[in-house]
Residue frames as a rotation matrix with the C-alpha (Angstrom) as fourth column:
MET 1
-0.608 0.605 -0.514 128.25
0.341 -0.385 -0.857 144.22
-0.717 -0.697 0.028 63.55
PRO 2
0.122 0.757 0.642 125.07
0.972 0.038 -0.230 145.29
-0.199 0.653 -0.731 61.78
ILE 3
-0.864 -0.409 0.295 125.06
0.483 -0.839 0.251 148.52
0.145 0.359 0.922 59.85
LEU 4
-0.362 0.821 0.442 121.34
-0.084 -0.501 0.861 149.26
0.928 0.274 0.251 59.82
HIS 5
-0.653 0.178 0.737 119.43
-0.751 -0.283 -0.597 150.10
0.102 -0.943 0.318 62.98
ALA 6
0.439 0.893 -0.100 116.72
-0.884 0.449 0.130 147.55
0.161 0.031 0.987 62.11
SER 7
0.149 -0.468 -0.871 119.36
-0.188 0.852 -0.490 144.82
0.971 0.237 0.039 62.16
TYR 8
-0.842 -0.417 0.343 119.93
-0.381 0.009 -0.925 145.38
0.382 -0.909 -0.166 65.87
LYS 9
-0.110 0.900 0.421 116.22
-0.955 0.021 -0.295 144.82
-0.275 -0.435 0.857 66.46
ASP 10
0.544 0.297 -0.785 116.35
-0.634 0.758 -0.152 141.69
0.550 0.581 0.600 64.34
ILE 11
-0.439 -0.785 -0.437 119.21
-0.169 0.549 -0.818 140.32
0.883 -0.285 -0.374 66.43
LYS 12
-0.766 0.220 0.605 117.22
-0.637 -0.128 -0.760 140.94
-0.089 -0.967 0.238 69.63
GLN 13
0.285 0.956 -0.066 114.13
-0.950 0.273 -0.155 139.25
-0.130 0.107 0.986 68.20
SER 14
0.290 -0.268 -0.919 116.16
-0.441 0.815 -0.377 136.30
0.849 0.514 0.118 67.01
ALA 15
-0.783 -0.622 -0.003 117.71
-0.242 0.309 -0.920 135.83
0.573 -0.719 -0.393 70.46
LYS 16
-0.451 0.710 0.540 114.28
-0.837 -0.126 -0.533 136.04
-0.310 -0.693 0.651 72.10
ARG 17
0.542 0.656 -0.526 112.83
-0.813 0.567 -0.131 133.45
0.212 0.499 0.840 69.73
GLY 18
-0.120 -0.694 -0.710 115.85
-0.332 0.702 -0.630 131.22
0.936 0.160 -0.314 70.29
LEU 19
-0.881 -0.181 0.437 115.33
-0.461 0.116 -0.880 131.23
0.108 -0.977 -0.186 74.04
ARG 20
0.007 0.969 0.246 111.63
-0.917 0.104 -0.384 130.45
-0.398 -0.223 0.890 73.65
ASN 21
0.512 0.133 -0.849 112.35
-0.650 0.706 -0.281 127.61
0.562 0.695 0.448 71.21
GLN 22
-0.522 -0.803 -0.288 115.01
-0.336 0.503 -0.796 126.23
0.784 -0.318 -0.533 73.52
SER 23
-0.711 0.288 0.641 112.65
-0.654 0.064 -0.754 126.15
-0.258 -0.956 0.143 76.49
VAL 24
0.408 0.899 -0.161 109.92
-0.892 0.355 -0.280 124.42
-0.195 0.258 0.946 74.48
LYS 25
0.287 -0.382 -0.879 112.35
-0.469 0.744 -0.476 121.79
0.835 0.549 0.034 73.21
SER 26
-0.778 -0.597 0.196 113.67
-0.424 0.269 -0.865 121.24
0.464 -0.756 -0.463 76.72
GLU 27
-0.287 0.765 0.576 110.15
-0.838 0.090 -0.538 120.73
-0.463 -0.637 0.616 78.05
LEU 28
0.584 0.485 -0.651 109.43
-0.768 0.589 -0.250 118.22
0.262 0.646 0.717 75.27
LYS 29
-0.203 -0.760 -0.618 112.53
-0.351 0.645 -0.678 116.26
0.914 0.080 -0.398 76.23
THR 30
-0.863 -0.123 0.491 111.65
-0.505 0.146 -0.851 116.15
0.033 -0.982 -0.188 79.94
GLU 31
0.100 0.973 0.207 108.05
-0.898 0.178 -0.402 115.12
-0.428 -0.145 0.892 79.23
THR 32
0.448 -0.020 -0.894 109.31
-0.624 0.709 -0.328 112.38
0.640 0.705 0.306 76.92
LYS 33
-0.640 -0.743 -0.199 111.61
-0.319 0.492 -0.810 111.10
0.699 -0.455 -0.552 79.65
LYS 34
-0.557 0.534 0.636 108.71
-0.742 0.023 -0.670 111.08
-0.372 -0.845 0.384 82.12
PHE 35
0.489 0.779 -0.393 106.67
-0.872 0.417 -0.258 109.06
-0.037 0.468 0.883 79.63
LEU 36
0.134 -0.522 -0.842 109.47
-0.427 0.737 -0.525 106.55
0.894 0.430 -0.124 79.08
ASP 37
-0.845 -0.409 0.346 109.93
-0.461 0.227 -0.858 106.16
0.272 -0.884 -0.380 82.84
LEU 38
-0.118 0.895 0.430 106.22
-0.864 0.121 -0.489 105.43
-0.489 -0.429 0.759 83.24
ILE 39
0.575 0.281 -0.769 106.39
-0.713 0.632 -0.303 102.84
0.401 0.722 0.563 80.46
SER 40
-0.293 -0.802 -0.521 109.40
-0.338 0.597 -0.728 101.13
0.894 -0.038 -0.446 82.01
SER 41
-0.923 -0.014 0.384 107.70
-0.380 0.181 -0.907 100.98
-0.057 -0.983 -0.172 85.42
LYS 42
-0.803 0.591 -0.078 104.55
0.495 0.735 0.463 99.42
0.331 0.334 -0.883 83.86
LYS 43
-0.449 0.683 -0.576 102.21
0.332 -0.471 -0.817 102.31
-0.829 -0.558 -0.015 84.79
THR 44
-0.715 0.109 0.691 100.20
0.698 0.056 0.714 102.26
0.039 0.992 -0.116 81.57
ASP 45
0.381 0.924 -0.024 97.24
0.923 -0.380 0.057 104.36
0.043 -0.044 -0.998 82.78
GLU 46
0.499 -0.288 -0.818 99.46
0.218 -0.871 0.440 107.24
-0.839 -0.397 -0.372 83.80
ALA 47
-0.605 -0.777 0.173 101.55
0.314 -0.033 0.949 106.75
-0.732 0.629 0.264 80.66
LYS 48
-0.239 0.601 0.763 98.46
0.964 0.051 0.261 107.16
0.118 0.797 -0.592 78.47
LYS 49
0.781 0.492 -0.386 97.62
0.565 -0.819 0.098 110.47
-0.268 -0.294 -0.917 80.16
GLN 50
0.103 -0.853 -0.512 101.22
0.055 -0.509 0.859 111.58
-0.993 -0.117 -0.006 79.74
LEU 51
-0.607 -0.331 0.723 101.13
0.667 0.283 0.689 110.55
-0.433 0.900 0.049 76.09
THR 52
0.353 0.795 0.494 98.06
0.928 -0.366 -0.073 112.66
0.122 0.484 -0.867 75.31
TYR 53
0.782 -0.141 -0.606 99.74
0.153 -0.900 0.407 115.67
-0.604 -0.412 -0.683 76.93
LEU 54
-0.228 -0.974 0.014 102.97
0.143 -0.019 0.990 114.99
-0.963 0.228 0.143 75.05
ILE 55
-0.324 0.174 0.930 101.18
0.932 0.228 0.282 114.71
-0.163 0.958 -0.236 71.71
THR 56
0.766 0.636 0.091 99.44
0.642 -0.759 -0.106 118.05
0.002 0.140 -0.990 72.21
GLN 57
0.528 -0.650 -0.547 102.75
-0.059 -0.670 0.740 119.69
-0.847 -0.358 -0.392 73.11
LEU 58
-0.488 -0.714 0.503 104.43
0.448 0.289 0.846 118.22
-0.749 0.638 0.179 70.03
ASP 59
0.071 0.607 0.791 101.57
0.996 -0.083 -0.025 119.43
0.051 0.790 -0.611 67.83
LYS 60
0.898 0.236 -0.371 101.81
0.304 -0.943 0.136 122.93
-0.318 -0.235 -0.919 69.28
ALA 61
0.086 -0.958 -0.275 105.56
-0.049 -0.279 0.959 123.01
-0.995 -0.070 -0.071 68.75
GLN 62
-0.479 -0.216 0.851 105.08
0.754 0.395 0.525 121.81
-0.450 0.893 -0.027 65.19
SER 63
0.461 0.759 0.460 102.43
0.885 -0.428 -0.181 124.42
0.060 0.491 -0.869 64.43
LYS 64
0.885 -0.171 -0.432 104.68
-0.004 -0.933 0.361 127.20
-0.465 -0.318 -0.826 65.72
GLY 65
0.808 -0.572 -0.139 107.62
-0.193 -0.035 -0.981 125.99
0.556 0.819 -0.138 63.65
ILE 66
0.379 -0.689 0.618 109.78
-0.893 -0.098 0.439 124.98
-0.242 -0.718 -0.652 66.60
VAL 67
-0.368 -0.394 0.842 109.85
-0.149 0.919 0.365 121.35
-0.918 0.009 -0.397 65.48
HIS 68
-0.761 0.072 -0.645 109.58
-0.647 -0.018 0.762 120.20
0.044 0.997 0.060 61.87
LYS 69
0.209 0.973 0.094 106.29
-0.975 0.215 -0.055 118.47
-0.074 -0.080 0.994 61.05
ASN 70
0.421 -0.108 -0.901 107.96
-0.331 0.906 -0.263 115.21
0.845 0.409 0.346 60.02
THR 71
-0.704 -0.709 -0.030 109.98
-0.169 0.209 -0.963 115.18
0.690 -0.673 -0.267 63.24
ALA 72
-0.506 0.603 0.617 106.84
-0.841 -0.185 -0.509 115.64
-0.192 -0.776 0.600 65.32
SER 73
0.524 0.738 -0.425 105.03
-0.822 0.569 -0.024 112.90
0.225 0.361 0.905 63.39
ARG 74
0.027 -0.609 -0.793 107.97
-0.188 0.776 -0.602 110.53
0.982 0.166 -0.094 63.77
LYS 75
-0.866 -0.378 0.327 108.21
-0.355 0.004 -0.935 111.11
0.352 -0.926 -0.138 67.52
ILE 76
-0.115 0.913 0.391 104.47
-0.963 -0.006 -0.269 110.64
-0.243 -0.407 0.880 68.00
SER 77
0.526 0.292 -0.799 104.56
-0.622 0.773 -0.128 107.44
0.580 0.564 0.588 65.96
ARG 78
-0.352 -0.762 -0.544 107.43
-0.085 0.604 -0.792 106.01
0.932 -0.233 -0.278 68.00
LEU 79
-0.810 0.119 0.574 105.76
-0.586 -0.170 -0.792 106.90
0.003 -0.978 0.208 71.29
MET 80
0.258 0.966 -0.031 102.54
-0.965 0.256 -0.060 105.23
-0.051 0.045 0.998 70.16
LYS 81
0.266 -0.246 -0.932 104.48
-0.338 0.882 -0.329 102.09
0.903 0.402 0.152 69.28
LYS 82
-0.769 -0.639 0.002 105.96
-0.191 0.226 -0.955 102.03
0.610 -0.735 -0.296 72.77
ILE 83
-0.507 0.638 0.580 102.59
-0.819 -0.146 -0.555 102.34
-0.269 -0.756 0.596 74.51
LYS 84
0.506 0.695 -0.511 101.10
-0.818 0.575 -0.028 99.58
0.274 0.432 0.859 72.35
ALA 85
-0.052 -0.624 -0.780 104.01
-0.174 0.774 -0.609 97.28
0.983 0.104 -0.148 73.19
ALA 86
-0.827 -0.310 0.469 103.57
-0.472 -0.069 -0.879 97.88
0.305 -0.948 -0.089 76.93
């Protein structure tokens, strides 16, 4: 257990940030699955709209430090490859 009173606050803040990060990552995963489903069902127009939304969400997560910048770039690159192949 923490000795200093400020450490208790730090633990609370850390837990709060963890929950927020977890929800953002979860949303990214569900949006990615939606995109992949649209690609597999040959709905390219809807997939392009989904892709633009997904890219903005990845960029936001990257800017807030939830996702590493190289991870975000890699995911965006792979999604772009999939839409070009469709």
